[in-house]
C-alpha positions as CSV (number, residue, x, y, z in Angstrom):
1,M,119.4,122.3,107.1
2,T,115.9,121.4,106.7
3,V,114.8,117.9,105.8
4,T,110.9,116.9,105.3
5,R,109.9,114.5,107.6
6,G,106.2,113.9,107.5
7,P,104.2,113.5,110.7
8,L,103.1,110.0,109.9
9,L,106.2,108.5,110.1
10,T,105.5,106.7,113.4
11,V,102.0,105.5,112.1
12,S,103.3,104.5,108.8
13,L,103.7,100.7,108.9
14,G,104.4,100.5,112.5
15,I,101.4,98.3,112.6
16,A,102.1,94.7,113.3
17,V,100.6,92.4,115.9
18,F,96.8,93.1,115.4
19,T,93.7,91.1,114.4
20,I,94.6,91.0,110.9
21,A,95.0,87.4,110.1
22,G,90.8,87.4,109.5
23,C,90.9,89.2,106.2
24,G,90.6,85.9,104.3
25,A,94.1,86.1,102.4
26,E,94.8,83.2,100.3
27,E,97.5,80.4,101.6
28,T,101.2,81.0,100.0
29,T,101.9,78.7,97.4
30,S,105.3,79.8,96.5
31,P,107.3,81.9,99.2
32,Q,109.0,84.6,97.6
33,A,112.9,84.3,98.2
34,N,114.1,86.5,100.9
35,S,118.0,85.9,101.9
36,T,118.8,87.7,104.9
37,E,122.4,86.3,106.1
38,Q,124.8,87.6,103.5
39,E,128.4,89.2,103.6
40,T,128.7,93.2,102.5
41,E,132.0,94.5,101.6
42,V,132.2,98.5,102.3
43,E,132.9,99.5,98.6
44,D,131.4,102.1,96.2
45,P,128.1,100.7,95.3
46,A,128.1,102.2,91.7
47,A,129.7,99.6,90.3
48,G,127.5,97.3,88.2
49,A,126.8,94.7,85.6
50,S,128.0,95.5,82.2
51,E,124.7,95.0,80.3
52,D,122.3,98.2,79.8
53,T,118.5,98.2,79.7
54,V,116.8,96.0,77.0
55,E,113.7,98.0,75.2
56,G,110.7,96.8,76.6
57,S,112.0,94.5,78.7
58,V,113.5,94.5,82.7
59,V,117.2,94.0,82.5
60,D,118.0,90.5,83.6
61,S,122.1,90.7,83.4
62,S,124.0,87.4,84.1
63,D,127.3,89.2,84.7
64,E,128.7,89.7,88.2
65,P,128.7,93.3,89.3
66,T,132.2,94.5,89.2
67,P,133.3,96.2,92.8
68,V,134.6,99.4,93.1
69,E,137.0,100.7,95.9
70,E,135.9,103.5,98.2
71,Q,137.0,106.7,95.8
72,P,140.4,108.2,97.0
73,A,138.6,111.7,96.8
74,S,136.6,110.8,99.9
75,A,139.6,111.6,102.1
76,A,139.0,115.3,101.3
77,Y,136.0,115.2,103.2
78,N,136.2,115.6,107.2
79,F,133.6,113.8,108.9
80,S,135.5,113.8,112.2
81,D,132.8,115.4,114.1
82,V,130.2,113.0,113.5
83,S,131.0,109.8,115.1
84,P,131.0,111.3,118.8
85,I,127.7,112.7,118.3
86,V,126.5,109.6,116.9
87,Q,127.9,107.6,120.0
88,A,126.8,110.0,122.7
89,F,123.4,109.9,120.8
90,I,123.5,106.0,121.1
91,D,124.5,105.9,125.0
92,E,121.9,108.4,126.2
93,Q,119.2,106.7,124.4
94,D,120.6,103.1,125.1
95,L,120.2,101.9,121.5
96,N,122.0,99.0,120.0
97,G,123.8,101.0,117.3
98,A,123.3,103.2,114.4
99,G,124.6,103.2,110.9
100,L,125.6,106.1,108.5
101,I,126.3,106.1,104.5
102,V,127.0,109.3,102.6
103,V,127.6,109.5,98.8
104,H,128.7,112.1,96.4
105,R,127.5,112.4,92.9
106,D,131.1,112.5,91.6
107,D,133.2,110.8,94.4
108,G,130.9,108.0,95.5
109,I,130.8,106.7,99.2
110,I,132.5,109.6,100.9
111,H,131.7,108.3,104.5
112,H,130.7,104.8,105.7
113,D,130.5,104.0,109.2
114,H,128.6,102.0,112.0
115,W,128.4,102.0,115.8
116,G,127.5,99.5,118.3
117,D,125.8,96.2,117.0
118,F,125.7,97.7,113.5
119,E,128.1,96.4,110.9
120,P,128.4,96.8,107.3
121,D,126.3,93.8,106.8
122,R,123.7,94.4,109.3
123,I,120.3,94.0,107.5
124,S,117.6,96.6,108.9
125,L,113.9,96.9,108.2
126,I,113.2,100.4,106.9
127,A,109.5,100.8,107.0
128,S,108.5,103.8,105.0
129,S,111.9,104.4,103.5
130,S,110.7,101.4,101.1
131,K,108.5,103.8,99.4
132,M,111.0,105.1,96.7
133,I,112.3,102.1,96.1
134,T,109.1,100.8,95.4
135,A,108.1,103.7,93.1
136,G,111.2,103.4,91.2
137,V,110.3,99.9,90.3
138,L,107.1,101.4,88.3
139,L,109.2,104.1,86.8
140,R,111.1,101.6,85.4
141,L,108.3,99.7,83.7
142,D,107.2,103.0,82.3
143,D,110.7,103.3,81.1
144,D,110.5,99.9,79.5
145,G,107.0,100.7,77.9
146,L,105.3,97.9,79.8
147,L,103.3,100.5,82.0
148,D,102.0,103.9,81.4
149,L,102.3,105.5,84.7
150,D,99.6,108.0,83.4
151,A,97.1,105.8,81.9
152,P,94.1,104.0,83.9
153,V,95.3,101.0,86.1
154,A,92.3,99.6,84.2
155,D,94.7,99.3,81.1
156,V,96.9,96.8,83.0
157,V,94.5,94.7,84.8
158,E,90.6,93.8,84.6
159,W,90.0,94.5,88.0
160,G,91.1,98.0,87.3
161,A,87.7,99.0,86.0
162,A,86.5,99.1,89.8
163,N,88.2,102.6,89.8
164,P,88.3,103.6,86.3
165,D,90.1,107.0,86.6
166,I,93.1,106.0,88.9
167,T,96.6,105.8,87.5
168,P,99.5,104.2,88.8
169,A,101.3,107.9,89.2
170,Q,98.3,108.9,91.5
171,L,99.1,105.5,93.5
172,I,102.9,106.3,94.2
173,S,102.4,110.1,94.9
174,N,99.8,109.3,97.6
175,S,97.2,111.2,95.3
176,S,94.6,108.1,94.4
177,G,92.1,108.9,96.3
178,L,91.8,105.5,98.1
179,V,92.1,105.7,102.2
180,G,95.3,106.2,103.4
181,L,96.8,105.4,106.7
182,L,94.6,108.3,108.3
183,P,92.8,108.3,110.5
184,N,92.7,104.5,110.7
185,P,95.7,102.7,109.7
186,L,93.7,99.4,110.3
187,Y,90.9,100.2,107.8
188,G,89.1,97.3,107.7
189,P,88.6,96.5,103.9
190,Y,92.2,97.0,103.4
191,L,93.7,94.7,105.9
192,C,95.4,92.3,103.3
193,Q,98.0,95.1,103.0
194,Y,99.2,93.4,106.2
195,V,99.0,89.8,105.9
196,A,101.8,87.7,104.6
197,A,99.6,84.8,103.7
198,G,98.4,85.0,100.1
199,T,99.6,87.0,97.1
200,L,99.9,90.6,96.2
201,Q,97.9,90.2,93.3
202,A,95.0,88.9,95.2
203,C,95.3,91.5,97.8
204,A,95.8,94.4,95.3
205,E,92.4,93.0,93.7
206,R,90.7,93.0,96.7
207,I,91.7,96.5,97.9
208,F,91.0,97.9,94.6
209,T,87.1,96.0,93.9
210,T,86.0,96.3,97.6
211,G,82.6,98.2,97.7
212,D,83.2,98.8,101.5
213,D,85.2,101.6,100.8
214,D,82.8,103.3,98.5
215,D,81.8,106.0,101.1
216,D,85.6,106.8,101.8
217,I,87.3,107.5,98.9
218,A,87.9,110.5,97.3
219,A,88.2,111.5,93.5
220,P,92.0,111.0,92.4
221,D,94.4,113.7,92.4
222,S,91.7,115.9,94.6
223,E,93.6,115.5,98.0
224,Y,96.9,114.1,99.6
225,R,96.3,111.0,101.5
226,Y,99.7,109.5,102.8
227,G,100.6,105.8,102.5
228,G,98.3,102.6,103.0
229,A,97.0,100.2,100.6
230,Q,97.2,102.3,97.3
231,W,101.2,101.3,97.3
232,Q,99.9,97.6,97.7
233,V,97.7,98.3,94.4
234,A,100.8,99.7,92.8
235,G,102.8,96.6,93.5
236,G,100.2,94.5,92.2
237,V,99.7,96.6,88.9
238,A,103.6,96.1,88.5
239,E,103.5,92.4,88.9
240,A,100.6,92.3,86.2
241,A,102.4,94.6,83.9
242,S,105.4,92.7,83.9
243,E,104.4,89.4,84.4
244,K,107.0,89.0,86.9
245,S,106.8,88.5,90.9
246,W,108.0,91.4,93.1
247,A,110.7,89.5,94.2
248,Q,112.1,89.0,90.4
249,L,111.4,92.6,89.7
250,I,113.6,93.9,92.7
251,D,116.2,91.3,91.9
252,E,116.3,92.4,88.2
253,I,115.9,96.2,88.5
254,Y,118.1,96.8,91.7
255,V,120.0,94.0,93.1
256,Q,121.7,92.6,89.9
257,P,122.5,96.0,88.3
258,C,123.7,97.9,91.3
259,G,125.4,94.8,93.0
260,L,123.2,94.7,95.9
261,D,123.6,92.2,99.0
262,A,120.7,92.4,101.0
263,L,117.9,94.4,99.5
264,S,114.6,92.3,99.6
265,F,110.8,92.9,100.5
266,N,108.6,91.1,102.9
267,N,105.5,91.5,105.1
268,H,106.6,91.6,108.7
269,F,103.4,92.9,109.9
270,G,101.6,90.5,112.2
271,Q,104.7,87.9,111.9
272,L,106.9,89.5,114.6
273,A,105.4,90.3,118.0
274,G,106.5,93.4,120.0
275,D,105.3,97.0,120.4
276,P,103.9,98.0,117.0
277,F,105.3,101.4,117.0
278,K,108.8,100.5,117.4
279,Y,111.3,98.2,115.8
280,P,110.7,94.4,115.9
281,D,113.0,92.8,118.4
282,A,112.7,89.3,116.7
283,F,114.1,90.8,113.5
284,A,117.2,92.5,115.2
285,A,117.6,89.3,117.0
286,D,117.7,87.3,114.0
287,P,116.2,88.3,110.3
288,S,115.5,84.5,109.8
289,N,112.5,84.7,112.4
290,L,110.7,86.4,109.2
291,S,109.1,83.9,107.1
292,P,109.0,84.5,103.4
293,S,105.5,86.0,101.8
294,D,104.0,86.3,98.5
295,N,102.4,89.3,99.6
296,P,105.2,91.6,100.6
297,N,104.3,95.1,101.8
298,M,105.1,97.6,99.5
299,E,104.9,101.1,101.4
300,G,107.1,99.6,104.3
301,G,108.3,95.9,103.7
302,A,111.8,96.5,102.5
303,Y,115.0,95.4,104.5
304,I,118.6,96.4,103.5
305,T,122.1,97.4,104.6
306,T,123.7,100.8,104.7
307,G,125.6,100.1,101.7
308,D,123.0,98.8,99.8
309,Y,120.9,102.0,100.5
310,G,123.8,104.1,99.7
311,A,123.8,102.4,96.2
312,L,120.5,103.3,95.5
313,L,121.0,107.0,96.5
314,L,123.9,107.0,94.6
315,M,121.8,106.0,91.6
316,H,119.3,108.6,92.0
317,L,122.1,111.3,92.3
318,R,124.0,110.0,88.9
319,S,120.8,110.3,87.0
320,G,119.5,106.7,87.2
321,M,122.8,104.8,86.7
322,C,124.4,102.0,88.6
323,G,128.1,102.0,87.4
324,D,127.7,101.4,83.5
325,V,124.2,100.1,83.8
326,R,121.1,102.2,83.4
327,V,118.5,101.4,86.2
328,L,116.3,104.3,85.7
329,S,115.9,106.9,82.8
330,E,116.9,110.5,83.7
331,D,113.4,111.5,83.2
332,A,112.3,109.1,85.3
333,V,114.6,110.0,88.0
334,D,113.6,113.7,87.4
335,R,110.0,112.8,87.6
336,M,110.3,110.8,91.1
337,H,112.0,113.7,92.5
338,A,109.2,116.6,91.3
339,D,106.7,117.9,93.7
340,R,104.1,116.1,91.6
341,I,101.0,117.0,94.1
342,A,102.1,121.0,93.5
343,V,101.5,120.6,89.8
344,A,98.6,117.8,89.6
345,Y,96.3,119.5,92.1
346,D,97.9,122.2,94.1
347,G,98.2,120.0,97.0
348,D,100.8,120.2,99.7
349,A,101.9,117.3,102.3
350,W,100.5,118.4,105.8
351,N,101.6,121.9,105.4
352,P,102.1,124.5,102.8
353,D,106.3,123.9,103.0
354,T,105.9,120.2,102.1
355,G,105.3,118.8,99.0
356,Y,105.3,115.1,97.5
357,G,106.7,113.5,94.2
358,M,106.8,109.7,93.6
359,G,108.2,108.0,96.8
360,W,110.1,111.5,98.1
361,W,109.2,114.0,100.4
362,V,109.9,117.6,98.9
363,D,111.1,120.3,101.3
364,R,109.7,123.1,99.0
365,E,112.0,125.8,101.2
366,T,115.2,123.9,100.4
367,G,114.4,121.4,97.7
368,R,116.0,118.5,99.5
369,I,113.9,115.5,99.2
370,S,113.4,112.6,101.8
371,D,111.7,109.2,102.6
372,G,111.8,108.7,106.2
373,G,110.6,105.5,108.0
374,A,108.7,104.5,111.2
375,Y,111.8,102.6,112.4
376,G,114.4,105.3,112.7
377,S,115.5,105.3,109.2
378,V,116.5,108.7,107.5
379,P,117.4,109.0,104.0
380,W,117.7,112.4,102.1
381,L,119.2,113.9,99.0
382,D,120.5,117.4,98.4
383,L,120.1,117.4,94.9
384,D,121.7,121.0,94.4
385,D,124.8,119.8,96.0
386,G,125.2,116.5,94.7
387,Y,125.0,114.1,98.0
388,G,122.9,112.1,100.0
389,A,122.9,110.3,103.2
390,Y,121.3,107.3,105.0
391,L,121.1,107.2,108.6
392,V,119.5,104.3,110.4
393,V,118.8,103.3,114.1
394,E,116.4,100.4,114.9
395,A,114.0,102.2,117.1
396,D,111.4,104.7,116.1
397,S,110.6,107.5,113.8
398,A,111.1,110.4,116.7
399,T,114.3,108.7,117.8
400,G,115.9,108.3,114.2
401,N,114.9,112.0,113.5
402,A,116.1,113.4,116.7
403,L,119.7,111.9,115.8
404,A,119.3,113.1,112.0
405,D,118.5,116.9,113.6
406,Q,122.0,116.6,115.3
407,L,123.8,115.6,111.8
408,Y,122.2,117.6,109.2
409,A,124.4,120.3,109.2
410,L,127.6,118.7,110.1
411,I,127.1,116.6,107.0
412,E,126.3,119.4,104.9
413,S,129.4,121.5,106.3
414,A,131.7,118.2,105.8
415,V,130.4,117.8,102.0
416,T,130.1,121.4,100.9
417,G,132.7,123.3,103.1
418,R,129.9,125.7,103.9
């Protein structure tokens, strides 16, 4: 089974501990709430609150989600060949562990396992596996009529006039023309994206209005430029359109309806010392080492448990539903999964076999989609066969992908019988 993984996953958001504090970000005034020590039960995350979307607003359900036990149908799936391979890989690579969850459109959680130091309540930074989560927030605001993905950013914020043709859809499909992570992930005019101080709104405005990038930007929908500050702009637009903080949006759109335990965003770049291209040891030792931020990193600042990520994959497989609660419209989910860059400008993501939707890489040969991260997280969806998986190690992209390469065929066979 082929799963697209872009070559920039090692570069993407493995940027910490550089001289980025001097970009003039404002002081934080009201830290974002980021709870990192919570209990997680192993259960079907499809359960949700009983209220649905309210027209024109973000759902704010006060009902507690109703847990649903793992589906009995999971016994019909045989994953016995998976654990020995994972354990052998952990031993060979001297890793601290791994986590894996597999979900099915009809049967919910069909496999959930952890190795080494990992337990169901372990919270991991996921780097670029944050992108599909961020993109979904903007799709939800479009569903609610608070944002038009295809209208200029200038329709939402006054500072959007600095680049009057760029739309939110282009921002979250890496097609805005703003400078991406290559050739220079530390592109000077955009450094505030890595700074925990200040606010998301101020950083987004700075990125969008600077004149220092005038010689480097391209016309929107003219070429694919992976990652970077365009995602920070997207988050700022979402906050402005909703009149809510990013923390509120994540809580109201995902956490409450899907009964999540740990999902949150922060900006760990520059906060946690260590090799910038490997998982931060300080976070692995104690997530509370990360200070709160009002300028969370949009493309790579999420942290989450395996169960929480599995719930989000299941929501995508179930046409935007978490239990009885609609998180995204069916059209929004389909739009996220579709190969936007192929339709918009006949683009490709690094090679002709790879496309990109909104937060998802698209394998044009198999149709499968993925959203891998620089620290070793590998989520993917097989939409035709109705299942998804999330594998996480706390290492780097190459290590996570090497383990995933050993598991793709086994997981496909366990789910489909082929």
